[in-house]
N, C-alpha and C positions, 0 to 999 in steps of 0.2 A: 637446324630447322625441325628435324624429326624429333629431337629431344624436346623442343618447345611444344610440338603437337602432342607428344606423349604426356607432358606435364598438364596440358590443357584438358586432355581426355581424362587424366587421373583426377583432376580437380572436379570435372563434371560428374565423374563417377561417385566421388565422395559426397558431392552435393545431392545427387540422386539418392544415395544411400541414406543420408540424413533425412531427406524428404520422405523416403519410404518408411523409415523407422518412426518418425513422429510427425509426418504430414506437414513438415516445414513450418511456415509462419503461423498457421492456425494452431498447431500444437503448442508453440511457444506462448501464444496469447492465452491459451487455456491454462498452461502452467502458471503464467503470470497472475491470472484470476484466482487460481487455487491458492497461491501464496498470499494474495491479498485477503482472501476469506478466512485464512487460518491464523492471521497475525494476532488476533485478540484472544486466542485460546491459550490456556495454561494448564498446569497439572491438575487443577481442580476438575477439569473435564474427565480425568481418569477416575476420580473418586465418585463422580455423579453416576457412573455406570452401576454402582452398587444400590442406587435408590430406585432402579427400574422395578416396577411392579408387574412386569410381563403382561401388560395390557396394551393393546394397540391404540394409541392416542397420540396427539401432537407432542406432548411432553416427552414421551418415550422416543419419538422420532428425532427431536432436537438433541436429546442426550446421546443417542447413537451416532448422529451426524458429528457432534462435537468430539466424541470419543475417537471416531475414525479419522476426523480431521486433524487431530493432534499428531497423528503419525504420518500424515501426507508429506511433509517436508522430507522425511527420511526416505520414502519411496521415490519421490521426485529426484532426490539427489543422485541416486544410482542411474536413473534413466538419463538425466541431464548430463552427468559426468561422462557416461559412455559416449554420448553423441559429441560432447566437447572433445573427447580423446581422439576421435577420428578426423578432427579438423586440423589441418597442417599449420595454418597461420595463427599465431598467438600474439598477445599484447603484453609487453613488459609491465605496464602499470596495472593491468589486470592481475598478473601473477603476484605482484607485490601486495595487492589488496587481498588476494586469496591467502598468501602467507601470513598476513596480519590476522586474518580470521582463524586460520589454523592455530596460530599461537594462542589466540583467545580460547579455542577449544581445549588446548593443553592446560591452560591456566584453570579453567572451570572444572575439568574432569580429573586431572592428575594432581595438580598442586593443592587446590582448595577441597576437592572431594566432598561437596555438599549436595544434598538432594535438592535443595532449593535452587541450585544452579542448572537443573535439567531444563528449565524453561529458557534460560540464557543460552544453553547448548542448542536448543531447538531454534531459537531466534537466529543464532549464527548460521545454522544450516540454511535458514530462509535467505539470509544475506548472500551466502555462497551461491544458492540457486539463482537468485536474481542477477548476480554478477555474471554467471555463466549464460543465462538466458539472453542478456543484452549483448554479451560478447559474441555468442553464436549469431544473433540477429545482424550484428555489424559485419562479422566475417562472411556470412552467407549473402550479405547485401540485400536483406529484406527491406526495401526502400520504405514501405508504408508501415513497418512494424512500430516505429517510434510514435507516429501519429495515432495509430490504433491503441497502443498501450497508454498513451496520454489520455485519450478519450475514455478508456476503461477505468483508469484510476480517478479521473475527475468525476465520472459517473458514480463510482464506488463511494468517494468522499461526499458527493452531493446527496446520495440516498441516506447515508448514515447521519450526516449533519442535519438534513432536513427533518428526519424523524425526531431527533433529540431536541432540536431547536423548537419544534412544535410543542413537545412535551414541556420544555422550559417555559415558553410563553404561556402555555395553558396553566402551569403552576403559578406563574407570576401574576396573572390576572385573577386567579382563584384565591391566592393568599394575600391579604392586605398587609401583612408584616414584611413581605419581601421588598427590599429597596433595590437590590441588584440581582441579576441572574446567578451570580457567584454563590450566593447563599442557598442554592437549590437543594432540596432533599430528594429530588428525582434522580440526581446523579451522585448520590452518596457512594462511599467506597464499597459497601456491601450489597448494593442493588444490582440486579441482573436483568438481562433481556435474552430470551431464548437460551437460558442457562449459560450465558456468557456475561462476564463482568462488564458493567456499563462504563463507558469512558468518563473521565473527569470533565468538568466544565472547561478547564484549561485546554484539554485535548480537543474538545469541540471547537473552541475558539481558534486553535491553530488550524483546524480543518477549514474553518471559514476564512482564515487569512490566506490559505492556499487558493481557495476559490476567488477571493478578492484579487489576488495577483493575476490569476488566470483571466478573469473578466476585465481587469484593468488593461491588460495588453490586448485582449480581443477587441475592446472598445476602440483602440487606436486604429484597428483595421476597418472600422465601420465609419470612416469619415464622411462618406457620401450617402450613407443610409441613416437618416435622422431617427426613424422609428427604432432601429436596433440600438442606436446610441442612447436614446431615452430609456430603453429597457435596461441597458447596461448601467446607466447612471442610477436608476432606481435600485437595482440590485447592489451596487457599490454602496449606496447610502444605507441600505438595510444591513449589509454585512458590517460596515463600520459602526453603525448604531448598536448592533447586537454584540459585536466584539467589545465595545466600550461597556455595555451592560454586564458582560461576563467578568470585567475587571481583571483580565489576564495581562499582566505587565509585558510579558514577552510578545504577545500578539499586538498590543497597542504600540509597542516599539516597532514591530514589523510594519504597521500602518505608517508610522512616521518615516521610516526608512524609504518606503516606496514613494511617498509624497516628496521627500527631499530629492530623491533620484530624478523624479519627473520634473521638478521645478528647476534643478540646477544642471542636469545633464541633457534632458530631452528638450525642455523649453529654454 
């Protein structure tokens, strides 16, 4: 009995230690947002620092933010890894996933030894951080973490896709020669926004597909609220119409899959 009480106190102490180090759930959510905001950065951000003309303006601000953001995953890794180390309970599937990522690090850094792989190296660090974040949230039983992290990533995707969809439609109605959104010059490979490479049309279409899935399942919860159902139907129609206009085969296939699942499994 005393041993059980001792173990419980030890577990409480570790949880308090983690909470004191990174303020628990709030810190994990902040780390989650930082990972999301640095996903689109690559080694080009390191070269852009040489173009600063040492004048205080918006361009200089974005270049500095991108430069610092490129190294964020490496700093987060050590903070997250330490907090994960003091947690007793671990998950075997989590460890297998981490081992797989470490193997990829070895391949990129030791076997291939290419500078171009530094961005892949950084992306793997991001994946490790995300895995540890969600493992800590599960172990520490932060009940609302998953709901909050879902809201954050949906908001993140909504902001980015809304901005670029607006630009795509503006170009579409301005250019008489555009038959589909896929042939857009707004999202060409060399174009940038705030000194970050613009996503491709196919990438935006996949973001819209995620939003389509999210609203599709949210709509099911609004059976008794006709107004919310109508709003969801309008959004679903807009997303499907836009995805078709982007001519992304993967996203169109994703629409077909969710419709088939709904017809044959739900209905």
